[in-house]
VMD Tcl script that draws the C-alpha trace (Angstrom):
set ca {
  {13.54 -15.73 10.45}
  {12.88 -13.49 7.43}
  {10.75 -10.43 8.24}
  {8.24 -11.07 5.45}
  {7.74 -14.64 6.70}
  {7.21 -13.39 10.25}
  {4.52 -11.01 9.02}
  {2.89 -13.73 6.93}
  {2.71 -16.07 9.92}
  {1.39 -13.29 12.19}
  {-1.35 -12.51 9.68}
  {-2.54 -16.05 9.00}
  {-0.78 -18.62 11.19}
  {-2.51 -20.87 13.68}
  {-2.55 -19.31 17.16}
  {-2.42 -21.39 20.34}
  {-2.44 -19.87 23.83}
  {0.48 -20.87 26.06}
  {0.06 -18.60 29.08}
  {-1.08 -15.25 30.43}
  {0.90 -12.18 31.47}
  {-0.56 -11.26 34.86}
  {0.90 -7.77 35.31}
  {-1.14 -5.12 33.50}
  {-4.67 -3.81 33.34}
  {-5.60 -5.55 30.06}
  {-5.68 -9.26 29.26}
  {-2.43 -10.25 27.54}
  {-1.38 -13.73 26.50}
  {1.71 -15.55 25.33}
  {0.82 -17.51 22.20}
  {2.45 -19.81 19.71}
  {1.92 -18.81 16.08}
  {2.73 -21.25 13.31}
  {2.19 -22.46 9.78}
  {3.99 -25.02 7.64}
  {6.87 -22.57 7.08}
  {7.75 -21.73 10.66}
  {6.65 -20.97 14.20}
  {7.45 -18.55 17.03}
  {6.00 -17.01 20.18}
  {3.87 -13.87 20.09}
  {2.09 -11.53 22.48}
  {-1.67 -11.63 21.92}
  {-3.91 -8.82 23.20}
  {-7.60 -9.52 22.47}
  {-9.84 -6.48 22.12}
  {-12.41 -8.04 24.42}
  {-9.82 -8.03 27.21}
  {-9.26 -4.26 27.14}
  {-10.37 -2.27 30.18}
  {-12.64 0.67 29.23}
  {-10.94 4.09 29.22}
  {-12.61 7.47 29.34}
  {-10.38 9.07 26.71}
  {-9.69 6.29 24.19}
  {-12.37 4.54 22.10}
  {-13.35 1.06 23.24}
  {-11.64 -1.93 21.61}
  {-9.06 0.26 19.86}
  {-5.83 -0.31 21.76}
  {-4.70 -3.31 19.71}
  {-5.16 -1.34 16.52}
  {-2.97 1.42 17.97}
  {-0.28 -1.17 18.72}
  {-0.32 -2.18 15.05}
  {-0.37 1.46 13.90}
  {2.76 2.18 15.98}
  {4.51 -0.68 14.21}
  {3.43 0.67 10.82}
  {4.93 4.10 11.57}
  {8.17 2.64 12.96}
  {8.51 0.36 9.95}
  {7.77 3.19 7.50}
  {10.45 5.38 9.06}
  {12.94 2.51 9.02}
  {13.67 3.00 12.72}
  {13.08 -0.64 13.75}
  {11.72 0.30 17.17}
  {8.58 -1.84 17.37}
  {8.57 -5.64 16.99}
  {6.50 -6.95 14.03}
  {2.86 -6.40 14.96}
  {-0.46 -7.02 13.23}
  {-4.12 -6.59 14.06}
  {-6.11 -9.72 13.20}
  {-9.88 -10.03 12.92}
  {-10.16 -13.79 12.37}
  {-8.97 -17.15 13.68}
  {-7.83 -15.99 17.10}
  {-8.68 -17.89 20.32}
  {-10.40 -14.96 22.04}
  {-11.42 -12.87 19.05}
  {-9.93 -9.87 17.28}
  {-6.76 -8.36 18.66}
  {-3.11 -7.53 18.16}
  {-0.35 -10.07 17.70}
  {3.25 -9.00 18.26}
  {6.42 -11.04 17.87}
  {7.72 -12.01 21.31}
  {11.47 -11.59 21.75}
  {13.65 -13.14 24.41}
  {14.80 -10.60 26.96}
  {15.71 -10.02 30.58}
  {12.78 -8.07 32.13}
  {15.19 -6.49 34.63}
  {16.97 -4.69 31.77}
  {14.82 -1.70 30.83}
  {15.04 2.09 30.52}
  {16.02 2.65 34.14}
  {18.87 0.13 33.93}
  {20.44 1.41 30.70}
  {24.05 2.48 30.89}
  {25.21 5.97 29.90}
  {26.69 4.54 26.70}
  {23.31 3.05 25.76}
  {21.17 6.13 26.43}
  {21.92 7.95 23.13}
  {19.91 5.19 21.43}
  {16.82 6.59 23.16}
  {16.76 9.73 21.00}
  {14.77 7.96 18.29}
  {12.40 6.59 20.93}
  {11.68 10.13 22.18}
  {11.04 11.43 18.66}
  {8.87 8.40 17.91}
  {6.80 8.98 21.05}
  {6.22 12.60 20.03}
  {5.02 11.47 16.61}
  {2.65 8.81 17.86}
  {1.61 10.93 20.87}
  {2.44 8.21 23.37}
  {0.51 8.65 26.59}
  {2.18 5.78 28.43}
  {5.94 5.36 27.88}
  {6.90 3.57 31.07}
  {10.44 2.44 31.83}
  {9.49 -1.19 31.33}
  {8.23 -0.44 27.83}
  {11.80 -0.13 26.51}
  {13.52 -3.52 26.54}
  {16.64 -5.14 25.12}
  {16.59 -8.45 23.30}
  {19.35 -11.02 23.71}
  {21.33 -9.28 20.92}
  {21.20 -5.90 22.68}
  {18.65 -4.31 20.31}
  {16.29 -1.83 21.99}
  {12.58 -2.47 21.39}
  {9.53 -0.41 22.30}
  {6.46 -2.31 23.46}
  {2.96 -1.50 24.79}
  {2.00 1.29 22.40}
  {-1.75 0.91 23.01}
  {-2.25 4.44 24.37}
  {-1.11 6.36 21.30}
  {-2.40 8.44 18.39}
  {-4.98 10.41 20.38}
  {-6.12 13.62 18.68}
  {-5.38 15.64 21.82}
  {-1.86 16.17 23.14}
  {-1.26 13.27 25.55}
  {2.51 12.80 25.70}
  {3.49 11.09 28.96}
  {6.90 9.47 29.24}
  {9.68 8.74 31.72}
  {12.30 9.54 29.06}
  {13.17 13.23 29.31}
  {16.89 12.77 28.59}
  {16.71 14.89 25.41}
  {14.20 17.58 26.43}
  {14.60 20.70 24.29}
  {17.29 19.18 22.06}
  {17.24 19.55 18.29}
  {16.14 16.66 16.10}
  {18.99 15.54 13.84}
  {18.45 16.39 10.14}
  {18.85 12.75 9.11}
  {15.86 11.80 11.27}
  {13.78 14.70 9.97}
  {14.00 13.26 6.45}
  {11.69 10.38 7.32}
  {9.27 12.66 9.17}
  {9.01 14.96 6.15}
  {8.37 11.99 3.88}
  {5.71 10.67 6.26}
  {3.91 14.02 6.29}
  {3.85 14.16 2.49}
  {2.59 10.60 2.15}
  {-0.12 11.14 4.75}
  {-1.25 14.27 2.93}
  {-1.24 12.80 -0.57}
  {-2.29 9.24 0.14}
  {0.05 6.25 -0.02}
  {0.49 2.74 1.28}
  {1.23 4.02 4.80}
  {-1.90 6.19 4.70}
  {-4.00 3.25 3.52}
  {-2.57 1.00 6.22}
  {-3.24 3.52 8.97}
  {-6.80 4.11 7.77}
  {-7.46 0.45 8.63}
  {-6.38 1.11 12.22}
  {-7.05 4.75 13.14}
  {-9.79 7.31 12.58}
  {-9.40 10.03 9.92}
  {-9.13 12.63 12.70}
  {-6.30 10.68 14.36}
  {-4.41 10.40 11.09}
  {-4.85 14.14 10.53}
  {-3.47 14.78 14.02}
  {-0.47 12.57 13.23}
  {0.22 14.62 10.13}
  {-0.03 17.85 12.13}
  {2.49 16.49 14.65}
  {4.83 15.77 11.74}
  {4.42 19.35 10.54}
  {5.07 20.69 14.03}
  {8.37 18.78 14.30}
  {9.37 19.86 10.80}
  {8.63 23.52 11.57}
  {10.18 23.43 15.05}
  {12.58 20.46 15.08}
  {13.10 20.25 18.81}
  {11.94 17.77 21.40}
  {9.44 19.12 23.95}
  {10.48 20.30 27.39}
  {8.95 19.11 30.64}
  {5.80 21.05 31.47}
  {5.10 21.12 35.23}
  {1.57 22.42 34.65}
  {0.40 19.03 33.35}
  {1.06 15.37 34.02}
  {3.99 14.44 31.82}
  {5.07 11.14 33.41}
  {2.93 7.97 33.45}
  {2.05 6.14 36.65}
  {3.50 3.82 37.66}
  {6.76 4.82 35.97}
  {7.92 1.21 35.46}
}
mol new
graphics top color blue
foreach p $ca { graphics top sphere $p radius 0.5 }
foreach p [lrange $ca 0 end-1] q [lrange $ca 1 end] { graphics top cylinder $p $q radius 0.2 }
display resetview
């Protein structure tokens, strides 16, 4: 299905609940989203189903999911499935809706072959940009066509450094110049105002957007991936 049509249906299609994902701390549902042009399955995370956290604002995780998609889409990296944050016409109130893709849940980060692991470089850079505090192994999945997708980006974009990930394959390595181009463009557009800045302002606080821009600047100035720091918790629990 055409990407623009998928986004249109996510934004305004009729949503019907079909089931609940039972593993996870927050309420998550499988839903059918449809209009007269098409239909598909989506993952629905209502804000009212989020468990309170001490370090992230209440009812904000779904917006962070959508913000992660906006950044991935802006960079052209195609890491996050189409995701929106909807305020109206949802069964359990405001929340995120993300295109559900068919996959084998047993095929995740820890089961990737050596030939597949180079594809994770963009994921690592992406997680540094969005300050991902919860990149578990099961948050990197393959669809039936073999494309790698990143899911569950609710714990991202905090102002403070929160990076926690199981993917340390590229620690200390340089960021390729071709990937830095998009990061430089993102920093400029965040500083000067643009469509991406406007979109993120609907989802994140001004301080969080400023912190995102500063992370861009850091990677531009020192284009290397971080190394593992044993003085702080750098891996999420559980790891899968």
